[in-house]
N, C-alpha and C positions, 0 to 999 in steps of 0.2 A: 475749287474742284481739284482733286488729285487724280492723275492718270497713272496707274500702276500696271495695267494689263500689258503683258508681253510674253514672248517666248524667251525665257531667260537661261535655259540649260544650254551651255556653250557648245556642247557636242551633239545637240539635237540633230537627228539624221536628215531631216528635210530642210536643206539650206534655204530654199526659196521661201519657206514659211517665216523665217526671220524678217524678211523684207515685207511680206504680205501682212504680217501682224504688227511688227514693231514700227515700220515706217508708214506703209499705206494705211494701216488701221488707225494710226495716230492722225494721219491727214484727214481721214474720214470723220474722226471725232471732232477735230478742230473745225472742219467745215460745218458740221452740225451745230457746234457751239456758236460759231460766228453768225448763224442765221437766227439765233434766239432773239426774241424781242428785248430781253434784258440779259446781256452776257454775264458770265460769272465775274465776281469781284477780283478773283485771282485764279489762274490756271497753272498748276504745278505739274510739270512733266518729269517723270523719273527716267533719266538716261542711265549711264553707267560709267564707272571709273575705267572700264575696259577700253574706252575710246582712246585712252592715253597710250596703250600698248607698252612696248619695251622702251620707255623713255630713259635717257641717261640721267636726267635730273630726278632727284628724290629728296624729300617728299615732293609730290606733284602739286603744282598750283594750277588754278583754273585757266590761265593763259598759256599753259604749256601746249605746244603744237601737237594735235592728236595724231596718233600713228597706230590705228587698230590693226590687229593681226588675225582676226577671225570674223566670220560672218555676223555673229551676234554683235560684236563691237561696231562693225561697219554699219549694220542696220540701225544701231542707236545713234551713231554719228550722223547718218543720213536723216534720221528723225529730227535731230537738233537743227540741222540746216534747213530742212523742210519747214519746221515750225517758224522760222524767221519770216516766211512769206505771210504769216498771220500776225506779225508784230503790230500792224496798224489796226487790227481788228480785235485782238484779245490781249489781256494783261498776262503774258506768259513769263513764268520763272522756271528755270531748268535746274534740277538737282542731279548731281553725279554721285550716287552712293557707291562706296567701296564695299567689299564683301561683308555680309552680315548674316546672322543665323539666329535660330531660336526654335522652341518646340513647334512641331507641326510642319517644319520644312521637309520637303520630299527627300527620301533617302537616296535619290540619285545625286544629291549634292553631298560633298565630301564630309562636312562636319556632322550632319545628322547620321550619315552612314557610320562614321567612327563611333559616335555616341551610342548608336543602336547595338553595335558589336560589344561595347563595354557593358551596356545595360543588360544584355542577354548572356554575358559571361562567355562569349565566343572564344574558342582557342586561338584563332588567327584571323587576320584580315588581309586582303589584297588591295594595295594602293599603288599610285604612280610615284611621281617625284616627291619625296618627303621634305625637300629642302627649299622649295619655292616659298616665298614670303608673301603673306597676305594679312590684311586687317581682317579680323573675325569679330566684327562689332555686333552688339546686341540689337535685335530687332526693335526693342523698346526705345533705344536711343535714336534709331533711324526714324521711327514713327513720331517721336517727339520733335525731331528736326523738321520733318515734313509739316507738322502742325505749326511750328514757329515760322517756317518759310511761307506758309499760307497767310499768316498774319503780318509778317514783317519783311518778307522777301521783296527786293526791288525789281520791278518789272524790267524784263530784258536782260537780267543778270543770270549767271550760272554759278552754282555753289557746290563745292565738294561737301559730301556728307561723310565724314570720316573722323577718326580719332588720332591718326598719325602714329599708331602703334601697330607694328606687324609681328607676326609669329610664323614659325615653320610648322608643318604638320607634325614633325617630330616633337615639338614643344607641346602641341595639342594632345598628342598621345601620352606624353609623360604626365601632363596635368590630369587627364582622365584616369590614368592608372593610379595616381595618388588619390583622386576623389572617390573612385569606385573600389579601391583596394583589389583591383583585378589586373593581371598582366596578360597581354596577348601577343602572339607572334605576328610581326609585320612582314608580309611578303611583297616585294616590289614586282608588280606585273607590268611588263613592257607595253602591254596593250592599253594601259591606263596613262602612259606618258604621252602628253600632247606634243605634236610636231612643232607647233608655233606657240610654245608656252611663254607666258609673261612671267618672268622670273621674280620680280618684286613689284608689288603694287601698294604703294604707301602714299597717302594723301596728306596735304597740308590743310588743316582745318581753320587757319587764321581768318580767312574771309568771312566764313559763317560765324565764327566766334566773335569777331569784331561787330558784325551786324547785330548780333543778339546783345552783346555787351552795351552797345550804344543805346539799346532799348531796355536796359536793366534786366536782361535775361541771361541765364547761364546754361550752356549746352549740357544736357544730361550725359553722364558717363557711367558705364557699367563695366566692371572688370571681366576679363575672359573667364576667370575662375567662377564668377557668379553666373555667367551665361551658361557655362557647361554644367554647373550644379543644377540650374533650373531645367536644362534639357534632360539631364539624367533622371531627375525626379518626375518629369512628365512622361518619360519613356516607358512603355509597357514592358514588364519583365524586370524592372529595377525595384 
């Protein structure tokens, strides 16, 4: 079983909802699973790389001390600790995915927002900090990792789902400009600059890759260019 349901938009206005859904909602789910006559063979909980916060170490490994800087990340870390209370009842594996994207992602998220502006040949776009570094992984890679963790993940363990490759938004814009043959003006809107911004979020994929390699499996990789091309072709107006 894979549990993905969550409030995942970091600047969601109702801060209490993060805990009601991400923490308490997960607790309710685990309590229900624990009461089943036959519990699931594997329970994969999707946490978030945001639990690491602004760590000095990079790339980030799973035993890095967490330091969340927003309510989304705090609710996910609380979910991880809460899940430990079910360790004797359910076979739980925790995934910490780093940023990922793909067609269909809501345009409140930055990559589909940018793709939409390029696809519609917009003259300009308003963004926040263009120089924060994030992994922008392909949703297909993340889904493949989840399926592999369902089959091979070791119970009680936490795994980064990442590529170890970061990009700035400036790089994303330059790539989309090349792919779409369209240039747009970028305006920095101070309202979009987060007070507690995580400046670089880069994961170390070694633990997951070793797990899979030991079982003869290779982690799927998709380039940023291929992901953005897929998103452009799937976007209305392109």
